[in-house]
PDB file of N, CA, C and O in Angstrom, chain B, residues numbered from 101:
ATOM      1  N   MET B 101      78.878  35.776  42.883  1.00  0.00           N
ATOM      2  CA  MET B 101      78.652  34.976  41.899  1.00  0.00           C
ATOM      3  C   MET B 101      80.031  34.320  41.576  1.00  0.00           C
ATOM      4  O   MET B 101      81.000  35.026  41.297  1.00  0.00           O
ATOM      5  N   SER B 102      80.110  32.869  41.622  1.00  0.00           N
ATOM      6  CA  SER B 102      81.317  32.306  41.382  1.00  0.00           C
ATOM      7  C   SER B 102      81.436  31.821  39.876  1.00  0.00           C
ATOM      8  O   SER B 102      80.465  31.829  39.121  1.00  0.00           O
ATOM      9  N   ALA B 103      82.610  31.430  39.526  1.00  0.00           N
ATOM     10  CA  ALA B 103      82.838  31.186  38.087  1.00  0.00           C
ATOM     11  C   ALA B 103      82.296  29.848  37.698  1.00  0.00           C
ATOM     12  O   ALA B 103      82.327  29.510  36.514  1.00  0.00           O
ATOM     13  N   SER B 104      81.769  29.015  38.682  1.00  0.00           N
ATOM     14  CA  SER B 104      81.196  27.786  38.320  1.00  0.00           C
ATOM     15  C   SER B 104      79.786  27.887  38.145  1.00  0.00           C
ATOM     16  O   SER B 104      79.185  26.876  37.782  1.00  0.00           O
ATOM     17  N   THR B 105      79.124  29.010  38.358  1.00  0.00           N
ATOM     18  CA  THR B 105      77.568  29.085  38.205  1.00  0.00           C
ATOM     19  C   THR B 105      77.204  29.318  36.737  1.00  0.00           C
ATOM     20  O   THR B 105      77.962  29.980  36.028  1.00  0.00           O
ATOM     21  N   PRO B 106      76.054  28.787  36.251  1.00  0.00           N
ATOM     22  CA  PRO B 106      75.812  29.036  34.899  1.00  0.00           C
ATOM     23  C   PRO B 106      75.386  30.399  34.536  1.00  0.00           C
ATOM     24  O   PRO B 106      75.465  30.764  33.363  1.00  0.00           O
ATOM     25  N   SER B 107      74.928  31.198  35.484  1.00  0.00           N
ATOM     26  CA  SER B 107      74.593  32.537  35.323  1.00  0.00           C
ATOM     27  C   SER B 107      75.838  33.381  34.984  1.00  0.00           C
ATOM     28  O   SER B 107      75.786  34.308  34.176  1.00  0.00           O
ATOM     29  N   TYR B 108      76.935  33.027  35.626  1.00  0.00           N
ATOM     30  CA  TYR B 108      78.212  33.690  35.424  1.00  0.00           C
ATOM     31  C   TYR B 108      78.616  33.553  34.018  1.00  0.00           C
ATOM     32  O   TYR B 108      78.933  34.542  33.358  1.00  0.00           O
ATOM     33  N   TRP B 109      78.615  32.351  33.533  1.00  0.00           N
ATOM     34  CA  TRP B 109      79.095  32.040  32.172  1.00  0.00           C
ATOM     35  C   TRP B 109      78.152  32.637  31.158  1.00  0.00           C
ATOM     36  O   TRP B 109      78.569  33.091  30.092  1.00  0.00           O
ATOM     37  N   SER B 110      76.890  32.635  31.492  1.00  0.00           N
ATOM     38  CA  SER B 110      75.854  33.283  30.597  1.00  0.00           C
ATOM     39  C   SER B 110      76.174  34.814  30.602  1.00  0.00           C
ATOM     40  O   SER B 110      76.132  35.411  29.526  1.00  0.00           O
ATOM     41  N   THR B 111      76.466  35.432  31.662  1.00  0.00           N
ATOM     42  CA  THR B 111      76.839  36.878  31.610  1.00  0.00           C
ATOM     43  C   THR B 111      78.093  37.138  30.835  1.00  0.00           C
ATOM     44  O   THR B 111      78.179  38.091  30.060  1.00  0.00           O
ATOM     45  N   VAL B 112      79.089  36.265  31.050  1.00  0.00           N
ATOM     46  CA  VAL B 112      80.381  36.461  30.339  1.00  0.00           C
ATOM     47  C   VAL B 112      80.220  36.272  28.913  1.00  0.00           C
ATOM     48  O   VAL B 112      80.820  37.003  28.125  1.00  0.00           O
ATOM     49  N   SER B 113      79.385  35.261  28.491  1.00  0.00           N
ATOM     50  CA  SER B 113      79.144  34.992  27.099  1.00  0.00           C
ATOM     51  C   SER B 113      78.420  36.274  26.520  1.00  0.00           C
ATOM     52  O   SER B 113      78.812  36.813  25.486  1.00  0.00           O
ATOM     53  N   SER B 114      77.474  36.670  27.163  1.00  0.00           N
ATOM     54  CA  SER B 114      76.568  37.727  26.677  1.00  0.00           C
ATOM     55  C   SER B 114      77.395  39.003  26.434  1.00  0.00           C
ATOM     56  O   SER B 114      77.225  39.691  25.427  1.00  0.00           O
ATOM     57  N   ARG B 115      78.345  39.311  27.441  1.00  0.00           N
ATOM     58  CA  ARG B 115      79.112  40.570  27.323  1.00  0.00           C
ATOM     59  C   ARG B 115      80.212  40.339  26.103  1.00  0.00           C
ATOM     60  O   ARG B 115      80.457  41.255  25.318  1.00  0.00           O
ATOM     61  N   LEU B 116      80.815  39.127  26.010  1.00  0.00           N
ATOM     62  CA  LEU B 116      81.776  38.950  25.018  1.00  0.00           C
ATOM     63  C   LEU B 116      81.068  39.009  23.613  1.00  0.00           C
ATOM     64  O   LEU B 116      81.619  39.620  22.697  1.00  0.00           O
ATOM     65  N   SER B 117      79.958  38.438  23.443  1.00  0.00           N
ATOM     66  CA  SER B 117      79.224  38.572  22.077  1.00  0.00           C
ATOM     67  C   SER B 117      78.876  40.005  21.867  1.00  0.00           C
ATOM     68  O   SER B 117      78.953  40.464  20.727  1.00  0.00           O
ATOM     69  N   GLN B 118      78.494  40.766  22.881  1.00  0.00           N
ATOM     70  CA  GLN B 118      78.149  42.192  22.716  1.00  0.00           C
ATOM     71  C   GLN B 118      79.484  42.998  22.281  1.00  0.00           C
ATOM     72  O   GLN B 118      79.407  43.854  21.399  1.00  0.00           O
ATOM     73  N   LEU B 119      80.623  42.725  22.877  1.00  0.00           N
ATOM     74  CA  LEU B 119      81.780  43.316  22.555  1.00  0.00           C
ATOM     75  C   LEU B 119      82.342  42.919  21.078  1.00  0.00           C
ATOM     76  O   LEU B 119      82.926  43.778  20.418  1.00  0.00           O
ATOM     77  N   ILE B 120      82.181  41.794  20.646  1.00  0.00           N
ATOM     78  CA  ILE B 120      82.446  41.354  19.350  1.00  0.00           C
ATOM     79  C   ILE B 120      81.655  42.060  18.330  1.00  0.00           C
ATOM     80  O   ILE B 120      82.144  42.612  17.344  1.00  0.00           O
ATOM     81  N   CYS B 121      80.330  42.009  18.640  1.00  0.00           N
ATOM     82  CA  CYS B 121      79.273  42.609  17.802  1.00  0.00           C
ATOM     83  C   CYS B 121      79.515  44.100  17.706  1.00  0.00           C
ATOM     84  O   CYS B 121      79.397  44.670  16.621  1.00  0.00           O
ATOM     85  N   GLY B 122      79.841  44.731  18.782  1.00  0.00           N
ATOM     86  CA  GLY B 122      80.084  46.205  18.853  1.00  0.00           C
ATOM     87  C   GLY B 122      81.289  46.619  17.982  1.00  0.00           C
ATOM     88  O   GLY B 122      81.270  47.697  17.387  1.00  0.00           O
ATOM     89  N   LEU B 123      82.322  45.785  17.902  1.00  0.00           N
ATOM     90  CA  LEU B 123      83.516  45.944  17.218  1.00  0.00           C
ATOM     91  C   LEU B 123      83.260  45.835  15.589  1.00  0.00           C
ATOM     92  O   LEU B 123      83.795  46.573  14.762  1.00  0.00           O
ATOM     93  N   SER B 124      82.460  44.910  15.333  1.00  0.00           N
ATOM     94  CA  SER B 124      82.074  44.670  13.863  1.00  0.00           C
ATOM     95  C   SER B 124      80.784  45.301  13.380  1.00  0.00           C
ATOM     96  O   SER B 124      80.444  45.233  12.199  1.00  0.00           O
ATOM     97  N   GLY B 125      80.154  45.845  14.205  1.00  0.00           N
ATOM     98  CA  GLY B 125      78.817  46.666  13.834  1.00  0.00           C
ATOM     99  C   GLY B 125      77.603  45.864  14.331  1.00  0.00           C
ATOM    100  O   GLY B 125      77.475  44.679  14.023  1.00  0.00           O
ATOM    101  N   HIS B 126      76.763  46.474  15.056  1.00  0.00           N
ATOM    102  CA  HIS B 126      75.532  45.809  15.402  1.00  0.00           C
ATOM    103  C   HIS B 126      74.586  45.730  14.244  1.00  0.00           C
ATOM    104  O   HIS B 126      74.638  46.518  13.299  1.00  0.00           O
ATOM    105  N   GLN B 127      73.672  44.702  14.352  1.00  0.00           N
ATOM    106  CA  GLN B 127      72.659  44.594  13.172  1.00  0.00           C
ATOM    107  C   GLN B 127      71.379  45.042  13.950  1.00  0.00           C
ATOM    108  O   GLN B 127      70.695  44.243  14.591  1.00  0.00           O
ATOM    109  N   LEU B 128      71.104  46.372  13.851  1.00  0.00           N
ATOM    110  CA  LEU B 128      70.072  46.974  14.659  1.00  0.00           C
ATOM    111  C   LEU B 128      68.679  46.840  13.834  1.00  0.00           C
ATOM    112  O   LEU B 128      68.637  46.993  12.614  1.00  0.00           O
ATOM    113  N   LEU B 129      67.666  46.571  14.546  1.00  0.00           N
ATOM    114  CA  LEU B 129      66.306  46.399  14.201  1.00  0.00           C
ATOM    115  C   LEU B 129      65.472  47.223  14.988  1.00  0.00           C
ATOM    116  O   LEU B 129      65.674  47.311  16.199  1.00  0.00           O
ATOM    117  N   LEU B 130      64.446  47.909  14.365  1.00  0.00           N
ATOM    118  CA  LEU B 130      63.477  48.738  15.031  1.00  0.00           C
ATOM    119  C   LEU B 130      62.514  47.932  15.930  1.00  0.00           C
ATOM    120  O   LEU B 130      61.796  47.057  15.445  1.00  0.00           O
ATOM    121  N   SER B 131      62.505  48.234  17.239  1.00  0.00           N
ATOM    122  CA  SER B 131      61.626  47.476  18.139  1.00  0.00           C
ATOM    123  C   SER B 131      60.542  48.445  18.673  1.00  0.00           C
ATOM    124  O   SER B 131      60.840  49.463  19.298  1.00  0.00           O
ATOM    125  N   ALA B 132      59.297  48.087  18.403  1.00  0.00           N
ATOM    126  CA  ALA B 132      58.168  48.954  18.863  1.00  0.00           C
ATOM    127  C   ALA B 132      57.507  48.204  20.037  1.00  0.00           C
ATOM    128  O   ALA B 132      57.163  47.024  19.960  1.00  0.00           O
ATOM    129  N   GLU B 133      57.360  48.956  21.098  1.00  0.00           N
ATOM    130  CA  GLU B 133      56.678  48.465  22.255  1.00  0.00           C
ATOM    131  C   GLU B 133      55.557  49.577  22.553  1.00  0.00           C
ATOM    132  O   GLU B 133      55.642  50.735  22.143  1.00  0.00           O
ATOM    133  N   PRO B 134      54.526  49.086  23.298  1.00  0.00           N
ATOM    134  CA  PRO B 134      53.539  50.278  23.688  1.00  0.00           C
ATOM    135  C   PRO B 134      54.127  51.441  24.330  1.00  0.00           C
ATOM    136  O   PRO B 134      54.697  51.307  25.413  1.00  0.00           O
ATOM    137  N   GLY B 135      54.041  52.539  23.773  1.00  0.00           N
ATOM    138  CA  GLY B 135      54.609  53.838  24.307  1.00  0.00           C
ATOM    139  C   GLY B 135      56.126  53.999  24.136  1.00  0.00           C
ATOM    140  O   GLY B 135      56.713  54.939  24.672  1.00  0.00           O
ATOM    141  N   ARG B 136      56.766  53.077  23.385  1.00  0.00           N
ATOM    142  CA  ARG B 136      58.372  53.201  23.373  1.00  0.00           C
ATOM    143  C   ARG B 136      58.787  52.632  22.011  1.00  0.00           C
ATOM    144  O   ARG B 136      58.286  51.621  21.519  1.00  0.00           O
ATOM    145  N   LEU B 137      59.699  53.335  21.480  1.00  0.00           N
ATOM    146  CA  LEU B 137      60.647  52.811  20.329  1.00  0.00           C
ATOM    147  C   LEU B 137      61.972  52.641  20.638  1.00  0.00           C
ATOM    148  O   LEU B 137      62.516  53.509  21.321  1.00  0.00           O
ATOM    149  N   SER B 138      62.654  51.593  20.228  1.00  0.00           N
ATOM    150  CA  SER B 138      64.067  51.528  20.376  1.00  0.00           C
ATOM    151  C   SER B 138      64.649  50.672  19.332  1.00  0.00           C
ATOM    152  O   SER B 138      63.928  50.042  18.558  1.00  0.00           O
ATOM    153  N   LEU B 139      66.089  50.628  19.283  1.00  0.00           N
ATOM    154  CA  LEU B 139      66.749  49.767  18.316  1.00  0.00           C
ATOM    155  C   LEU B 139      67.408  48.703  19.079  1.00  0.00           C
ATOM    156  O   LEU B 139      68.151  48.944  20.031  1.00  0.00           O
ATOM    157  N   LYS B 140      67.103  47.391  18.609  1.00  0.00           N
ATOM    158  CA  LYS B 140      67.809  46.245  19.354  1.00  0.00           C
ATOM    159  C   LYS B 140      68.605  45.509  18.194  1.00  0.00           C
ATOM    160  O   LYS B 140      68.216  45.401  17.031  1.00  0.00           O
ATOM    161  N   CYS B 141      69.806  45.020  18.729  1.00  0.00           N
ATOM    162  CA  CYS B 141      70.695  44.210  17.894  1.00  0.00           C
ATOM    163  C   CYS B 141      70.083  42.809  17.716  1.00  0.00           C
ATOM    164  O   CYS B 141      69.517  42.253  18.658  1.00  0.00           O
ATOM    165  N   MET B 142      70.194  42.272  16.570  1.00  0.00           N
ATOM    166  CA  MET B 142      69.750  40.888  16.264  1.00  0.00           C
ATOM    167  C   MET B 142      70.727  39.852  16.791  1.00  0.00           C
ATOM    168  O   MET B 142      70.353  38.700  17.008  1.00  0.00           O
ATOM    169  N   SER B 143      71.874  40.219  16.980  1.00  0.00           N
ATOM    170  CA  SER B 143      73.036  39.222  17.308  1.00  0.00           C
ATOM    171  C   SER B 143      73.434  39.198  18.721  1.00  0.00           C
ATOM    172  O   SER B 143      74.092  38.252  19.155  1.00  0.00           O
ATOM    173  N   CYS B 144      73.044  40.271  19.534  1.00  0.00           N
ATOM    174  CA  CYS B 144      73.464  40.348  20.886  1.00  0.00           C
ATOM    175  C   CYS B 144      72.427  41.059  21.713  1.00  0.00           C
ATOM    176  O   CYS B 144      71.428  41.497  21.143  1.00  0.00           O
ATOM    177  N   PRO B 145      72.581  41.209  23.004  1.00  0.00           N
ATOM    178  CA  PRO B 145      71.480  41.784  23.821  1.00  0.00           C
ATOM    179  C   PRO B 145      71.536  43.362  23.852  1.00  0.00           C
ATOM    180  O   PRO B 145      70.918  44.024  24.687  1.00  0.00           O
ATOM    181  N   TYR B 146      72.327  43.899  22.872  1.00  0.00           N
ATOM    182  CA  TYR B 146      72.408  45.402  22.844  1.00  0.00           C
ATOM    183  C   TYR B 146      71.043  46.087  22.647  1.00  0.00           C
ATOM    184  O   TYR B 146      70.223  45.591  21.875  1.00  0.00           O
ATOM    185  N   GLU B 147      70.791  47.186  23.310  1.00  0.00           N
ATOM    186  CA  GLU B 147      69.544  47.888  22.942  1.00  0.00           C
ATOM    187  C   GLU B 147      69.797  49.351  23.201  1.00  0.00           C
ATOM    188  O   GLU B 147      70.389  49.693  24.225  1.00  0.00           O
ATOM    189  N   THR B 148      69.358  50.254  22.288  1.00  0.00           N
ATOM    190  CA  THR B 148      69.523  51.691  22.563  1.00  0.00           C
ATOM    191  C   THR B 148      68.502  52.184  23.624  1.00  0.00           C
ATOM    192  O   THR B 148      67.462  51.556  23.820  1.00  0.00           O
ATOM    193  N   PRO B 149      68.817  53.337  24.319  1.00  0.00           N
ATOM    194  CA  PRO B 149      67.847  53.887  25.163  1.00  0.00           C
ATOM    195  C   PRO B 149      66.400  54.048  24.684  1.00  0.00           C
ATOM    196  O   PRO B 149      65.396  53.901  25.380  1.00  0.00           O
ATOM    197  N   GLY B 150      66.454  54.383  23.341  1.00  0.00           N
ATOM    198  CA  GLY B 150      65.099  54.566  22.700  1.00  0.00           C
ATOM    199  C   GLY B 150      64.402  55.839  23.004  1.00  0.00           C
ATOM    200  O   GLY B 150      64.883  56.746  23.683  1.00  0.00           O
ATOM    201  N   TRP B 151      63.123  55.835  22.397  1.00  0.00           N
ATOM    202  CA  TRP B 151      62.380  57.010  22.552  1.00  0.00           C
ATOM    203  C   TRP B 151      61.028  56.754  23.155  1.00  0.00           C
ATOM    204  O   TRP B 151      60.434  55.731  22.815  1.00  0.00           O
ATOM    205  N   THR B 152      60.495  57.563  23.998  1.00  0.00           N
ATOM    206  CA  THR B 152      59.171  57.407  24.580  1.00  0.00           C
ATOM    207  C   THR B 152      58.098  58.155  23.663  1.00  0.00           C
ATOM    208  O   THR B 152      58.262  59.298  23.236  1.00  0.00           O
ATOM    209  N   ILE B 153      57.142  57.476  23.453  1.00  0.00           N
ATOM    210  CA  ILE B 153      56.053  57.921  22.444  1.00  0.00           C
ATOM    211  C   ILE B 153      54.912  58.435  23.320  1.00  0.00           C
ATOM    212  O   ILE B 153      54.404  57.672  24.142  1.00  0.00           O
ATOM    213  N   LYS B 154      54.499  59.652  23.187  1.00  0.00           N
ATOM    214  CA  LYS B 154      53.352  60.289  23.966  1.00  0.00           C
ATOM    215  C   LYS B 154      52.132  60.157  22.957  1.00  0.00           C
ATOM    216  O   LYS B 154      52.239  60.418  21.759  1.00  0.00           O
ATOM    217  N   GLU B 155      50.929  59.713  23.582  1.00  0.00           N
ATOM    218  CA  GLU B 155      49.825  59.703  22.790  1.00  0.00           C
ATOM    219  C   GLU B 155      49.209  61.021  22.646  1.00  0.00           C
ATOM    220  O   GLU B 155      49.203  61.814  23.587  1.00  0.00           O
ATOM    221  N   ARG B 156      48.651  61.311  21.424  1.00  0.00           N
ATOM    222  CA  ARG B 156      47.999  62.693  21.212  1.00  0.00           C
ATOM    223  C   ARG B 156      46.835  62.843  22.184  1.00  0.00           C
ATOM    224  O   ARG B 156      46.087  61.901  22.447  1.00  0.00           O
ATOM    225  N   SER B 157      46.706  64.105  22.725  1.00  0.00           N
ATOM    226  CA  SER B 157      45.657  64.361  23.507  1.00  0.00           C
ATOM    227  C   SER B 157      44.380  64.371  22.678  1.00  0.00           C
ATOM    228  O   SER B 157      44.454  64.757  21.512  1.00  0.00           O
ATOM    229  N   ARG B 158      43.232  63.983  23.179  1.00  0.00           N
ATOM    230  CA  ARG B 158      42.017  63.916  22.476  1.00  0.00           C
ATOM    231  C   ARG B 158      41.157  64.936  22.884  1.00  0.00           C
ATOM    232  O   ARG B 158      40.270  64.711  23.707  1.00  0.00           O
ATOM    233  N   ASP B 159      41.358  66.206  22.313  1.00  0.00           N
ATOM    234  CA  ASP B 159      40.541  67.290  22.761  1.00  0.00           C
ATOM    235  C   ASP B 159      39.528  67.440  21.562  1.00  0.00           C
ATOM    236  O   ASP B 159      39.886  67.292  20.393  1.00  0.00           O
ATOM    237  N   ASN B 160      38.300  67.730  21.918  1.00  0.00           N
ATOM    238  CA  ASN B 160      37.146  67.816  20.878  1.00  0.00           C
ATOM    239  C   ASN B 160      36.901  69.352  20.422  1.00  0.00           C
ATOM    240  O   ASN B 160      35.845  69.735  19.919  1.00  0.00           O
ATOM    241  N   ARG B 161      37.938  70.112  20.648  1.00  0.00           N
ATOM    242  CA  ARG B 161      37.728  71.568  20.088  1.00  0.00           C
ATOM    243  C   ARG B 161      37.784  71.489  18.703  1.00  0.00           C
ATOM    244  O   ARG B 161      38.530  70.667  18.170  1.00  0.00           O
ATOM    245  N   PRO B 162      36.965  72.374  17.942  1.00  0.00           N
ATOM    246  CA  PRO B 162      37.116  72.375  16.466  1.00  0.00           C
ATOM    247  C   PRO B 162      38.369  73.050  16.098  1.00  0.00           C
ATOM    248  O   PRO B 162      38.810  74.053  16.657  1.00  0.00           O
ATOM    249  N   ARG B 163      38.920  72.408  15.091  1.00  0.00           N
ATOM    250  CA  ARG B 163      40.179  72.970  14.609  1.00  0.00           C
ATOM    251  C   ARG B 163      39.972  73.884  13.427  1.00  0.00           C
ATOM    252  O   ARG B 163      38.992  73.803  12.686  1.00  0.00           O
ATOM    253  N   ARG B 164      40.968  74.776  13.289  1.00  0.00           N
ATOM    254  CA  ARG B 164      40.871  75.727  12.118  1.00  0.00           C
ATOM    255  C   ARG B 164      41.198  74.980  10.904  1.00  0.00           C
ATOM    256  O   ARG B 164      42.141  74.191  10.956  1.00  0.00           O
ATOM    257  N   PRO B 165      40.503  75.135   9.758  1.00  0.00           N
ATOM    258  CA  PRO B 165      40.800  74.353   8.597  1.00  0.00           C
ATOM    259  C   PRO B 165      42.167  74.897   8.052  1.00  0.00           C
ATOM    260  O   PRO B 165      42.543  76.051   8.254  1.00  0.00           O
ATOM    261  N   ALA B 166      42.814  74.044   7.405  1.00  0.00           N
ATOM    262  CA  ALA B 166      44.122  74.411   6.791  1.00  0.00           C
ATOM    263  C   ALA B 166      43.936  75.537   5.714  1.00  0.00           C
ATOM    264  O   ALA B 166      42.861  75.747   5.153  1.00  0.00           O
ATOM    265  N   ALA B 167      44.958  76.160   5.507  1.00  0.00           N
ATOM    266  CA  ALA B 167      44.885  77.195   4.486  1.00  0.00           C
ATOM    267  C   ALA B 167      44.773  76.569   2.994  1.00  0.00           C
ATOM    268  O   ALA B 167      45.442  75.597   2.644  1.00  0.00           O
ATOM    269  N   VAL B 168      43.961  77.158   2.258  1.00  0.00           N
ATOM    270  CA  VAL B 168      43.738  76.686   0.995  1.00  0.00           C
ATOM    271  C   VAL B 168      44.146  77.830  -0.121  1.00  0.00           C
ATOM    272  O   VAL B 168      43.915  79.026   0.059  1.00  0.00           O
ATOM    273  N   LEU B 169      44.726  77.348  -1.187  1.00  0.00           N
ATOM    274  CA  LEU B 169      45.138  78.295  -2.246  1.00  0.00           C
ATOM    275  C   LEU B 169      43.974  78.346  -3.248  1.00  0.00           C
ATOM    276  O   LEU B 169      43.520  77.312  -3.738  1.00  0.00           O
ATOM    277  N   VAL B 170      43.516  79.528  -3.534  1.00  0.00           N
ATOM    278  CA  VAL B 170      42.438  79.679  -4.428  1.00  0.00           C
ATOM    279  C   VAL B 170      42.870  80.609  -5.641  1.00  0.00           C
ATOM    280  O   VAL B 170      43.415  81.690  -5.419  1.00  0.00           O
ATOM    281  N   GLU B 171      42.645  80.220  -6.759  1.00  0.00           N
ATOM    282  CA  GLU B 171      42.984  80.977  -7.964  1.00  0.00           C
ATOM    283  C   GLU B 171      41.747  81.578  -8.544  1.00  0.00           C
ATOM    284  O   GLU B 171      40.735  80.880  -8.618  1.00  0.00           O
ATOM    285  N   GLN B 172      41.741  82.807  -8.959  1.00  0.00           N
ATOM    286  CA  GLN B 172      40.759  83.421  -9.574  1.00  0.00           C
ATOM    287  C   GLN B 172      41.204  83.898 -10.984  1.00  0.00           C
ATOM    288  O   GLN B 172      42.153  84.674 -11.090  1.00  0.00           O
ATOM    289  N   HIS B 173      40.507  83.427 -12.096  1.00  0.00           N
ATOM    290  CA  HIS B 173      40.811  83.735 -13.339  1.00  0.00           C
ATOM    291  C   HIS B 173      39.840  84.918 -13.900  1.00  0.00           C
ATOM    292  O   HIS B 173      38.616  84.797 -13.932  1.00  0.00           O
ATOM    293  N   VAL B 174      40.454  85.930 -14.282  1.00  0.00           N
ATOM    294  CA  VAL B 174      39.577  86.997 -14.679  1.00  0.00           C
ATOM    295  C   VAL B 174      39.542  87.072 -16.202  1.00  0.00           C
ATOM    296  O   VAL B 174      40.586  87.164 -16.848  1.00  0.00           O
ATOM    297  N   GLN B 175      38.370  87.032 -16.760  1.00  0.00           N
ATOM    298  CA  GLN B 175      38.132  87.053 -18.214  1.00  0.00           C
ATOM    299  C   GLN B 175      38.031  88.491 -18.623  1.00  0.00           C
ATOM    300  O   GLN B 175      37.493  89.302 -17.868  1.00  0.00           O
ATOM    301  N   GLY B 176      38.506  88.833 -19.746  1.00  0.00           N
ATOM    302  CA  GLY B 176      38.301  90.181 -20.135  1.00  0.00           C
ATOM    303  C   GLY B 176      38.960  90.749 -21.295  1.00  0.00           C
ATOM    304  O   GLY B 176      38.759  91.923 -21.606  1.00  0.00           O
TER     305      GLY B 176
END
């Protein structure tokens, strides 16, 4: 890639803005994609590695009801 190509200057500009943004603090915004969450900077192309979201398994087994607190009042 030579210094005269537009992609070279685009890459240099992107890296420079990311460096400046990193020094002053990224403006992170939560980004939700199917199966994935990550944080993306609004001012530069920085993005965190993120988290993979697993879908809950859909088993049809009956579940045990949650514990319930029962009070008994004794009159006497």
